[in-house]
TORKE-620799 format. One line per 4 residues: number of its first residue (from 1); for each residue y, z, x of N, C-alpha, C, O. Coordinates in nm, 2 decimals, m for minus. Each point is the difference from the previous one (the first is absolute). Example, Ala and Ser with C-alpha at 12.3 -4.5 7.8 and 13.67 -1.06 7.14 Angstrom:
2
1> m0.57/0.78/1.32/0.12/0.00/m0.09/0.12/0.00/0.09/0.00/0.07/0.10 ~ 0.11/m0.14/m0.14/0.11/0.00/0.09/0.11/0.08/m0.08/0.11/0.01/0.05
# end
This chain:
204
1> 0.16/2.01/1.06/m0.02/0.14/m0.05/0.12/0.09/0.00/0.09/m0.02/0.07 ~ m0.09/0.12/m0.17/0.11/0.09/0.00/0.01/0.10/0.10/m0.08/0.01/0.09 ~ 0.18/0.08/m0.09/0.00/0.10/0.12/m0.10/0.09/0.01/m0.02/0.05/0.11 ~ m0.07/m0.03/m0.22/m0.10/0.10/0.00/m0.14/m0.08/0.04/m0.11/0.06/m0.01
5> 0.12/m0.19/0.06/m0.11/m0.06/0.06/m0.08/m0.09/m0.13/m0.10/m0.07/0.03 ~ 0.14/0.09/m0.14/m0.07/m0.06/m0.13/0.05/m0.13/m0.03/0.11/m0.02/m0.02 ~ m0.20/m0.07/0.02/0.02/m0.13/m0.04/0.08/m0.01/m0.13/m0.03/0.07/m0.09 ~ 0.13/m0.16/0.08/0.08/m0.02/m0.12/m0.02/m0.12/m0.07/0.05/m0.02/m0.11
9> m0.13/m0.08/0.17/m0.02/m0.12/m0.07/m0.16/m0.01/0.02/m0.06/0.04/0.10 ~ 0.00/m0.12/m0.21/m0.13/0.00/0.01/m0.06/m0.11/0.07/0.06/m0.11/m0.01 ~ m0.17/0.12/0.08/m0.06/m0.09/0.09/m0.03/m0.12/m0.06/m0.02/m0.10/0.07 ~ 0.01/0.09/m0.20/m0.06/m0.13/m0.05/0.12/m0.11/m0.03/m0.02/m0.12/m0.02
13> 0.14/0.18/0.02/0.10/m0.08/0.00/0.06/0.02/m0.15/0.00/0.10/m0.06 ~ 0.06/m0.23/0.01/0.08/0.02/m0.13/m0.09/0.00/m0.12/m0.12/m0.05/0.00 ~ 0.16/0.11/m0.11/m0.09/0.01/m0.12/m0.04/m0.13/m0.05/0.08/m0.09/0.00 ~ m0.20/0.08/m0.03/m0.02/m0.12/m0.08/m0.04/0.04/m0.16/m0.07/0.09/m0.03
17> 0.13/m0.17/m0.05/m0.04/0.01/m0.15/0.03/m0.13/m0.07/0.10/m0.07/0.02 ~ m0.19/0.03/m0.10/m0.01/m0.14/m0.07/0.12/0.01/m0.12/0.03/0.11/m0.05 ~ 0.01/m0.22/0.03/0.10/0.00/m0.12/m0.06/0.04/m0.13/0.06/0.05/m0.09 ~ m0.20/m0.08/0.07/m0.08/0.04/m0.12/0.00/0.15/0.02/0.06/0.07/m0.09
21> m0.11/m0.01/0.18/m0.01/0.14/m0.01/0.13/0.08/0.00/0.01/0.11/m0.05 ~ 0.11/m0.17/0.11/0.13/0.05/m0.02/0.05/m0.01/m0.14/0.05/0.10/m0.05 ~ m0.07/m0.21/m0.03/0.03/m0.01/m0.14/m0.08/0.11/m0.07/0.07/0.07/m0.08 ~ m0.21/m0.05/0.09/m0.05/0.11/m0.05/0.07/0.13/m0.01/0.01/0.07/m0.10
25> 0.02/m0.05/0.23/0.07/0.14/0.01/0.13/0.01/m0.07/0.05/0.11/m0.02 ~ 0.01/m0.23/m0.01/0.14/0.00/m0.04/m0.02/m0.01/m0.17/0.10/0.00/m0.06 ~ m0.20/0.00/0.00/m0.02/m0.03/m0.15/0.08/0.09/m0.07/0.07/m0.04/m0.09 ~ m0.08/0.18/0.12/0.09/0.09/m0.08/0.14/m0.03/m0.01/0.07/0.05/m0.09
29> m0.01/m0.13/0.19/0.13/m0.03/0.00/0.03/m0.14/m0.04/0.12/m0.03/0.00 ~ m0.21/m0.04/m0.03/0.00/m0.15/m0.03/0.13/m0.04/m0.06/0.08/m0.08/0.05 ~ m0.07/0.14/m0.17/0.12/m0.04/m0.11/0.14/0.02/0.07/0.08/m0.09/0.01 ~ m0.07/0.21/0.06/0.13/0.04/0.06/0.03/m0.08/0.11/0.12/m0.04/0.00
33> m0.22/0.00/0.10/0.02/m0.08/0.11/0.05/m0.13/m0.04/0.08/m0.06/0.08 ~ m0.11/0.00/m0.18/0.05/m0.13/m0.04/0.16/m0.03/0.01/0.05/m0.11/0.02 ~ 0.02/0.25/m0.04/0.14/0.00/0.04/0.04/m0.02/0.14/0.12/m0.03/0.03 ~ m0.20/0.04/0.05/0.02/0.02/0.15/m0.07/m0.09/0.08/m0.11/0.03/0.04
37> 0.16/m0.14/m0.01/m0.06/m0.10/0.08/m0.03/0.02/0.15/m0.09/m0.06/0.06 ~ 0.16/0.16/m0.01/m0.02/0.04/0.13/m0.04/0.15/m0.01/0.08/0.09/m0.04 ~ m0.21/m0.07/0.09/m0.06/0.14/0.00/m0.05/0.06/0.11/m0.07/m0.08/0.07 ~ 0.09/0.17/m0.02/m0.05/0.07/0.11/m0.10/0.11/m0.04/0.04/0.09/m0.07
41> m0.17/m0.10/0.12/m0.12/0.08/m0.03/m0.03/0.09/0.11/m0.02/m0.04/0.12 ~ 0.01/0.18/m0.14/m0.05/0.09/0.10/m0.13/0.05/m0.06/m0.01/0.04/m0.11 ~ m0.10/m0.04/0.21/m0.12/0.06/m0.04/m0.03/0.11/0.09/m0.05/m0.02/0.11 ~ 0.07/0.14/m0.15/m0.02/0.12/0.09/m0.14/0.03/0.03/m0.08/m0.01/m0.09
45> 0.05/0.04/0.20/m0.12/0.03/0.06/m0.09/m0.12/0.02/m0.12/0.02/m0.01 ~ 0.17/m0.14/0.03/m0.09/m0.13/0.02/m0.08/0.04/0.11/m0.12/m0.04/m0.02 ~ 0.14/0.10/0.13/m0.09/0.01/0.11/m0.01/0.14/0.01/0.06/0.06/0.08 ~ m0.15/m0.01/m0.17/m0.03/0.14/0.02/m0.05/0.07/0.13/m0.01/0.12/0.00
49> m0.01/m0.21/0.11/m0.07/0.06/0.10/0.07/m0.01/0.13/m0.06/0.01/0.11 ~ 0.20/m0.03/m0.13/0.09/m0.01/0.09/0.04/0.12/0.09/m0.01/0.00/0.12 ~ 0.06/0.10/m0.19/0.03/0.13/0.03/m0.10/0.09/0.04/m0.12/m0.03/0.00 ~ 0.18/0.16/0.02/m0.12/0.08/0.07/m0.08/0.07/m0.12/m0.11/0.05/0.04
53> 0.15/m0.04/m0.17/m0.09/0.06/m0.10/m0.09/m0.09/m0.05/m0.09/0.05/m0.07 ~ 0.09/m0.19/0.08/m0.09/m0.09/m0.07/0.04/m0.03/m0.13/m0.07/m0.06/m0.08 ~ 0.19/0.10/0.04/0.05/m0.03/m0.13/0.14/m0.03/0.01/0.05/m0.01/0.11 ~ 0.03/m0.02/m0.21/0.15/m0.05/0.00/0.08/0.11/0.09/0.00/0.11/m0.04
57> 0.05/m0.15/0.14/0.09/0.10/0.09/0.14/m0.02/0.01/0.04/m0.10/m0.04 ~ 0.03/0.19/0.10/0.14/m0.02/0.02/0.01/m0.06/0.15/m0.08/0.02/0.09 ~ 0.20/m0.09/m0.07/0.05/m0.04/0.14/m0.13/m0.10/0.05/m0.04/0.00/0.12 ~ m0.02/m0.08/m0.20/m0.08/m0.11/0.03/0.03/m0.12/m0.10/0.02/0.02/m0.12
61> m0.04/m0.14/0.16/0.01/m0.11/m0.07/m0.12/m0.04/m0.07/m0.05/m0.11/0.03 ~ m0.01/0.21/m0.11/m0.14/m0.01/m0.08/0.02/m0.09/m0.11/m0.11/m0.04/m0.05 ~ 0.23/m0.01/m0.01/0.02/m0.04/m0.13/0.02/m0.15/0.01/0.00/m0.05/0.11 ~ 0.01/m0.01/m0.22/0.03/m0.15/0.00/0.13/m0.02/m0.09/0.01/0.05/m0.11
65> 0.07/m0.14/0.16/0.12/m0.03/m0.06/0.00/m0.15/m0.02/m0.01/m0.08/0.10 ~ 0.03/0.02/m0.23/m0.03/m0.14/m0.01/0.12/m0.08/m0.07/0.04/0.05/m0.11 ~ 0.00/m0.16/0.15/0.09/m0.07/m0.05/m0.05/m0.10/m0.12/m0.09/m0.08/0.04 ~ 0.12/0.08/m0.14/m0.06/m0.09/m0.13/0.10/m0.06/m0.07/0.08/0.07/m0.07
69> m0.07/m0.20/0.08/0.08/m0.09/m0.08/m0.07/m0.12/m0.05/0.01/m0.11/0.05 ~ m0.08/0.13/m0.17/m0.08/m0.11/m0.06/0.05/m0.12/m0.01/m0.06/m0.10/0.03 ~ 0.20/0.10/m0.08/0.07/m0.13/m0.01/0.01/m0.09/0.11/0.01/m0.12/m0.01 ~ m0.02/0.17/0.12/0.01/m0.06/0.15/m0.13/m0.02/0.07/m0.01/m0.06/0.11
73> m0.09/0.12/m0.17/m0.13/0.01/0.06/0.00/0.08/0.12/m0.07/m0.03/0.10 ~ 0.15/0.16/m0.09/0.01/0.09/0.10/m0.09/0.12/m0.03/0.02/0.06/m0.10 ~ m0.12/m0.04/0.20/m0.07/0.14/m0.01/m0.03/0.02/0.15/m0.08/m0.06/0.06 ~ 0.14/0.17/m0.01/m0.01/0.03/0.14/m0.01/0.15/0.02/0.08/0.08/m0.05
77> m0.19/m0.03/0.12/m0.03/0.16/0.01/0.05/0.04/0.16/m0.02/m0.07/0.10 ~ 0.08/0.17/m0.10/0.05/0.07/0.11/m0.07/0.14/0.03/m0.05/0.06/m0.10 ~ 0.05/m0.01/0.21/m0.03/0.14/0.02/0.12/0.08/m0.05/0.11/m0.05/0.02 ~ m0.13/0.17/m0.07/0.11/0.07/m0.04/m0.03/0.15/m0.01/m0.10/0.05/0.05
81> 0.20/0.03/m0.11/0.00/0.14/0.01/0.07/0.03/m0.14/0.11/m0.04/m0.02 ~ m0.19/0.12/m0.07/0.06/0.03/m0.13/0.04/0.16/0.00/0.05/0.05/m0.10 ~ m0.08/0.03/0.20/0.02/0.13/0.01/0.11/0.04/0.09/0.03/m0.07/0.09 ~ 0.02/0.19/m0.11/0.08/0.06/0.10/m0.06/0.01/0.15/m0.12/m0.02/0.02
85> 0.20/0.04/0.09/m0.06/0.01/0.12/m0.06/0.13/0.01/m0.11/0.01/0.06 ~ 0.18/0.10/m0.11/m0.04/0.13/0.02/m0.03/0.09/m0.13/0.02/m0.04/m0.11 ~ m0.05/0.14/0.13/m0.03/0.10/m0.12/0.12/0.10/0.02/0.03/0.04/0.11 ~ 0.05/m0.01/m0.22/0.10/0.10/0.00/m0.02/0.06/m0.15/0.01/m0.06/m0.10
89> m0.05/0.18/0.11/m0.02/0.06/m0.15/0.16/0.07/m0.03/0.08/0.06/0.07 ~ m0.07/m0.09/m0.20/0.14/0.08/m0.05/m0.03/0.04/m0.15/m0.10/0.02/m0.05 ~ 0.24/m0.01/m0.01/0.00/0.04/m0.14/0.12/m0.04/m0.06/0.09/m0.03/0.08 ~ m0.07/0.01/m0.21/0.10/m0.05/m0.07/0.04/m0.14/0.05/m0.06/m0.06/0.08
93> 0.18/0.01/m0.13/0.05/m0.14/0.01/0.12/m0.01/0.08/0.03/m0.12/0.02 ~ 0.03/0.22/0.03/0.12/0.00/0.09/m0.04/m0.07/0.13/m0.12/0.01/0.05 ~ 0.22/m0.09/0.01/m0.04/m0.06/0.13/m0.03/0.09/0.11/m0.07/m0.04/0.09 ~ 0.11/0.17/m0.09/m0.03/0.11/0.09/m0.15/0.04/0.00/m0.06/0.00/0.10
97> 0.02/0.03/m0.22/m0.13/0.06/m0.03/m0.11/m0.08/m0.03/m0.11/0.04/0.03 ~ 0.13/m0.16/m0.09/m0.11/m0.07/m0.05/m0.10/m0.06/0.12/0.03/m0.02/0.11 ~ m0.17/0.01/m0.17/m0.08/m0.04/0.09/0.01/m0.16/0.03/0.08/m0.07/m0.06 ~ m0.19/0.02/0.16/0.00/m0.13/0.03/m0.04/m0.09/m0.13/m0.07/0.05/m0.09
101> 0.12/m0.16/0.08/m0.04/m0.09/m0.11/m0.10/m0.08/0.02/0.00/m0.07/0.11 ~ m0.10/0.06/m0.22/m0.10/m0.12/0.00/0.01/m0.08/m0.13/m0.04/0.04/m0.12 ~ 0.09/m0.16/0.15/0.02/m0.08/m0.12/m0.15/m0.01/m0.08/m0.10/m0.01/0.06 ~ 0.12/0.03/m0.21/m0.10/0.00/m0.10/m0.04/m0.16/m0.01/0.08/m0.09/0.01
105> m0.21/0.08/m0.05/m0.04/m0.13/m0.03/0.06/m0.04/m0.12/0.05/0.09/m0.07 ~ m0.04/m0.22/0.05/0.05/m0.07/m0.13/0.09/m0.12/0.05/0.01/m0.04/0.12 ~ 0.04/m0.01/m0.23/0.10/m0.12/0.02/0.14/0.06/0.02/0.04/0.09/m0.09 ~ 0.04/m0.11/0.18/0.13/0.02/0.02/0.10/m0.11/0.00/0.05/m0.04/0.11
109> 0.00/m0.01/m0.21/0.10/m0.12/0.01/0.14/0.04/0.04/0.09/m0.01/m0.08 ~ m0.08/0.06/0.21/0.14/0.06/0.03/0.04/m0.04/0.15/0.07/0.07/0.07 ~ m0.11/m0.18/m0.03/0.03/m0.05/0.15/0.08/m0.11/0.01/0.00/m0.09/m0.08 ~ 0.08/0.10/0.17/0.11/m0.13/0.02/0.00/m0.02/0.17/m0.03/0.09/0.07
113> 0.08/m0.21/m0.04/0.00/m0.01/0.15/0.14/0.06/0.02/0.10/m0.03/m0.06 ~ m0.11/0.12/0.18/0.13/0.09/0.05/m0.04/0.03/0.12/m0.09/m0.06/0.07 ~ 0.17/0.17/m0.03/0.01/0.04/0.14/m0.07/0.15/m0.02/0.04/0.08/m0.08 ~ m0.15/m0.05/0.16/m0.05/0.12/0.03/0.08/0.10/0.09/0.02/m0.05/0.12
117> 0.03/0.15/m0.14/0.09/0.06/0.08/m0.08/0.13/0.06/0.02/0.11/m0.03 ~ m0.11/m0.15/0.12/m0.07/0.11/0.08/0.08/0.00/0.13/0.12/m0.03/0.01 ~ m0.22/0.08/0.09/0.06/0.02/0.13/0.04/m0.15/0.06/0.10/m0.01/0.07 ~ m0.18/m0.08/m0.11/0.04/m0.14/0.05/m0.01/m0.09/m0.13/m0.09/m0.06/m0.05
121> 0.23/0.07/0.00/0.01/m0.09/m0.14/m0.03/m0.14/0.02/0.03/m0.07/0.09 ~ m0.10/0.03/m0.19/m0.06/m0.15/0.01/m0.01/m0.04/m0.16/0.00/0.08/m0.10 ~ m0.01/m0.23/0.09/m0.02/m0.06/m0.13/m0.13/0.05/m0.05/m0.10/0.01/0.08 ~ 0.08/0.02/m0.20/m0.12/0.05/m0.06/0.00/m0.01/m0.16/0.09/m0.05/m0.06
125> m0.21/0.08/0.01/0.00/0.02/m0.16/0.04/0.14/m0.02/m0.06/0.09/0.05 ~ 0.16/m0.06/m0.13/0.04/0.14/m0.02/0.00/0.04/m0.15/0.04/m0.08/m0.08 ~ m0.07/0.20/0.06/0.01/0.06/m0.15/0.15/0.00/m0.04/0.07/0.10/0.03 ~ m0.02/m0.21/m0.10/0.13/0.01/m0.04/0.03/m0.05/m0.18/0.11/m0.03/m0.05
129> m0.22/0.04/0.00/m0.01/m0.04/m0.15/m0.05/0.09/m0.09/m0.03/m0.04/m0.11 ~ 0.01/0.16/0.15/m0.06/0.11/m0.08/m0.07/0.09/0.07/m0.03/m0.01/0.12 ~ m0.02/0.12/m0.20/m0.06/0.12/0.05/m0.16/m0.03/0.01/m0.06/m0.09/m0.06 ~ 0.00/0.17/0.16/m0.12/m0.01/0.02/m0.07/0.16/m0.01/0.08/0.09/0.02
133> m0.19/m0.07/m0.04/m0.06/0.12/m0.01/m0.10/0.02/0.14/m0.08/m0.08/0.05 ~ 0.11/0.21/0.01/m0.08/0.04/0.12/m0.06/0.11/m0.03/0.05/0.08/m0.09 ~ m0.17/m0.06/0.17/m0.07/0.14/0.02/0.05/0.06/0.12/0.00/m0.06/0.11 ~ 0.06/0.18/m0.12/0.06/0.07/0.14/m0.10/0.12/0.03/m0.06/0.08/m0.07
137> 0.05/m0.10/0.22/m0.08/0.10/0.05/0.04/0.15/m0.04/0.11/0.04/0.01 ~ m0.21/0.03/m0.06/0.03/0.15/m0.04/m0.13/0.07/m0.03/m0.11/m0.06/0.02 ~ 0.11/0.17/m0.06/m0.11/0.09/m0.03/0.00/0.03/m0.17/0.02/0.12/m0.03 ~ m0.06/m0.20/m0.04/m0.07/m0.13/0.04/0.11/m0.12/m0.03/0.10/0.02/m0.06
141> m0.14/m0.13/0.11/0.09/m0.12/m0.02/0.05/m0.01/m0.14/m0.05/0.05/m0.10 ~ 0.16/m0.10/0.11/0.09/m0.02/m0.15/0.07/m0.13/0.01/0.02/m0.06/0.10 ~ 0.01/0.02/m0.24/0.06/m0.12/m0.01/0.16/0.01/0.00/0.05/0.11/m0.02 ~ 0.00/m0.21/0.04/0.16/m0.01/0.02/0.04/m0.15/m0.02/m0.07/m0.09/0.05
145> 0.17/0.08/m0.13/0.04/m0.13/m0.04/0.15/m0.03/0.03/0.08/0.08/m0.04 ~ m0.04/m0.18/0.11/0.13/m0.03/0.03/0.02/m0.13/0.08/m0.09/m0.08/0.02 ~ 0.21/0.07/0.03/0.04/m0.11/0.09/0.00/0.08/0.16/0.09/0.06/0.04 ~ m0.20/m0.08/0.02/m0.04/0.05/0.12/0.01/m0.09/0.12/m0.02/0.04/0.12
149> 0.05/m0.19/m0.14/m0.01/m0.06/0.11/m0.14/m0.03/0.05/m0.01/m0.02/0.12 ~ m0.09/0.01/m0.19/m0.13/m0.03/0.02/0.00/m0.17/0.02/m0.04/m0.08/m0.09 ~ 0.08/0.04/0.22/0.01/m0.13/0.02/m0.13/m0.06/0.08/m0.08/0.07/0.05 ~ 0.08/m0.20/m0.06/m0.11/m0.07/0.09/0.07/m0.06/0.13/0.08/m0.09/0.00
153> m0.13/0.15/0.10/0.09/m0.02/0.11/m0.10/0.00/0.13/m0.12/0.04/0.00 ~ 0.18/m0.09/0.11/m0.08/0.00/0.14/m0.04/0.14/0.05/0.08/0.09/0.02 ~ m0.21/m0.08/0.00/m0.03/0.11/0.07/0.01/0.00/0.17/0.06/m0.09/0.06 ~ m0.12/0.18/m0.01/0.01/0.02/0.15/m0.14/m0.03/0.06/m0.10/0.00/m0.07
157> 0.10/m0.02/0.20/m0.11/m0.01/0.09/m0.11/0.11/0.01/m0.12/m0.02/0.01 ~ 0.19/0.14/m0.01/m0.09/0.12/0.04/0.00/0.10/m0.11/m0.06/0.10/0.01 ~ 0.14/m0.14/m0.11/0.00/0.08/m0.14/0.04/m0.09/m0.11/0.05/m0.11/0.02 ~ m0.08/0.15/m0.13/0.02/m0.10/m0.12/0.16/0.03/m0.04/0.05/m0.08/m0.08
161> 0.01/0.17/0.12/0.16/0.02/m0.02/0.02/0.00/m0.16/0.07/m0.09/m0.06 ~ m0.13/0.18/m0.01/0.03/0.00/m0.13/0.02/0.14/m0.05/m0.08/0.09/0.03 ~ 0.19/m0.05/m0.11/0.02/0.11/m0.08/m0.04/m0.03/m0.15/0.05/0.07/m0.09 ~ m0.13/m0.14/0.07/m0.06/m0.04/m0.14/0.01/m0.17/m0.02/m0.06/m0.05/m0.10
165> 0.12/0.00/0.19/0.02/m0.16/m0.02/m0.14/m0.06/0.03/m0.10/0.05/0.06 ~ 0.10/m0.16/m0.10/m0.11/m0.10/0.02/0.03/m0.10/0.14/0.09/m0.08/0.01 ~ m0.17/0.11/0.08/0.03/m0.08/0.12/m0.10/m0.08/0.06/m0.12/0.01/m0.02 ~ 0.17/m0.11/0.10/m0.09/m0.11/0.06/0.02/m0.01/0.15/0.11/0.00/0.05
169> m0.22/m0.01/0.03/0.00/0.02/0.14/0.11/m0.12/0.06/0.01/m0.11/m0.05 ~ 0.06/0.17/0.15/0.11/m0.10/0.05/m0.06/m0.14/0.05/0.08/m0.10/m0.01 ~ m0.19/0.08/0.07/m0.07/m0.12/0.03/m0.02/m0.09/m0.12/m0.03/m0.11/0.03 ~ 0.05/0.15/m0.15/m0.04/m0.07/m0.12/0.15/0.00/m0.09/0.02/m0.09/m0.09
173> 0.08/0.17/0.11/0.10/0.00/m0.08/0.07/m0.13/m0.02/0.02/m0.04/m0.11 ~ 0.01/m0.02/0.21/0.09/m0.12/0.00/m0.07/m0.10/m0.10/0.07/m0.05/m0.08 ~ m0.20/0.03/0.10/m0.08/m0.09/m0.08/0.00/0.04/m0.14/0.02/m0.09/m0.09 ~ m0.05/0.22/0.05/0.02/0.04/m0.13/0.13/m0.03/m0.07/0.02/m0.05/m0.11
177> 0.09/0.11/0.19/0.13/m0.01/m0.07/0.05/m0.15/m0.01/0.08/m0.03/m0.09 ~ m0.12/m0.04/0.17/0.03/m0.16/0.01/m0.07/m0.06/m0.13/0.05/m0.07/m0.08 ~ m0.17/0.10/0.08/m0.07/m0.06/m0.12/0.04/0.04/m0.14/0.00/m0.09/m0.09 ~ 0.04/0.23/0.07/0.05/0.05/m0.12/0.15/m0.05/m0.02/0.04/m0.03/m0.12
181> 0.04/0.02/0.23/0.15/m0.04/m0.02/m0.01/m0.15/m0.03/0.07/m0.04/m0.09 ~ m0.15/m0.04/0.17/m0.02/m0.15/m0.03/m0.03/m0.03/m0.13/0.06/m0.09/m0.06 ~ m0.17/0.16/0.00/m0.03/0.00/m0.14/0.12/0.01/m0.11/0.02/m0.08/m0.09 ~ 0.05/0.20/0.12/0.11/0.04/m0.09/0.10/m0.11/0.00/0.06/m0.03/m0.10
185> m0.03/m0.03/0.20/0.09/m0.09/0.02/m0.04/m0.14/m0.09/0.08/m0.06/m0.07 ~ m0.20/0.02/0.10/m0.06/m0.11/m0.08/0.00/0.03/m0.13/0.02/m0.10/m0.07 ~ m0.04/0.22/0.01/0.00/0.04/m0.14/0.13/0.00/m0.07/0.01/m0.05/m0.12 ~ 0.08/0.10/0.19/0.12/0.06/m0.05/0.12/m0.06/0.05/0.10/0.02/m0.06
189> m0.11/m0.11/0.18/0.12/m0.05/0.06/0.10/0.11/0.05/m0.03/0.11/0.05 ~ 0.16/m0.15/m0.08/0.09/0.09/0.05/0.01/0.14/m0.06/0.07/0.08/0.05 ~ m0.14/m0.06/m0.16/0.01/0.14/m0.06/m0.13/0.08/0.04/m0.03/0.09/m0.06 ~ m0.04/m0.13/0.18/m0.12/0.07/0.02/0.02/0.15/0.04/m0.09/0.07/m0.01
193> 0.20/m0.04/0.05/0.02/0.16/0.04/0.03/0.07/m0.12/0.00/0.12/0.00 ~ 0.03/m0.18/m0.12/0.03/0.06/m0.13/m0.14/0.03/m0.09/0.00/0.08/m0.09 ~ m0.09/m0.14/0.13/m0.14/0.01/m0.09/m0.07/0.10/0.04/0.02/0.06/0.11 ~ m0.10/m0.02/m0.21/m0.09/0.12/0.02/m0.14/m0.05/0.05/m0.05/m0.09/m0.05
197> 0.01/0.16/0.13/m0.16/m0.02/0.05/m0.07/0.10/m0.02/0.04/0.11/0.03 ~ m0.14/m0.13/m0.11/m0.10/0.12/m0.04/m0.09/0.04/0.12/m0.05/m0.08/0.08 ~ 0.02/0.21/m0.09/m0.10/0.06/0.11/m0.10/0.07/m0.09/0.03/0.09/m0.07 ~ m0.15/m0.14/0.10/m0.13/0.06/m0.06/m0.08/0.07/0.09/m0.05/m0.06/0.10
201> 0.04/0.21/m0.11/m0.09/0.07/0.09/m0.12/0.04/m0.07/0.00/0.04/m0.11 ~ m0.11/m0.07/0.19/m0.13/0.03/m0.06/m0.06/0.09/0.09/0.04/0.00/0.12 ~ m0.15/0.07/m0.17/m0.09/0.08/0.09/m0.13/m0.07/0.02/m0.06/m0.05/m0.10 ~ 0.01/0.04/0.21/m0.12/m0.08/0.04/m0.12/0.09/m0.05/m0.11/m0.03/0.01
# end
């Protein structure tokens, strides 16, 4: 549970999705994904009943994050979070005034294996190869496009540890990263850190 006493992981365990159903969800991106043999997929609101509202919530791992490598027969789903941990309304696009970032759904072929420089730096999948578009908290929410470091990294035990990043519970992080990293090395050999990994974010 988090500090407010709210469960942050679903009782039912990890997300379950068949390869057939996942490929149906990915049909709008089918042609583009042929260029990216290693894909990470996020499904926002996969477990709509985890948090206090009965819908997709912040600061709970109510989403799914999936490693997909068809060439290697890899398809593995993990609990995840695709929202910021907290709400912070703002305005404009300056670092001092802007609202909290929520990554927009879509295909983002902008990730590479690198180091996430948070409070506890660690190896992660980082936004290094291009811009993304986020919706920022505001009255009303507004779009913002840029290089914001919307990384895929390890979350926390009592909070999801996100300012807009996509995070995975620490209990599952080593398995997730090891699987993705191992697949990258098989696909690309010594050049694995130079290749782009696509991230697709879907809405349940």
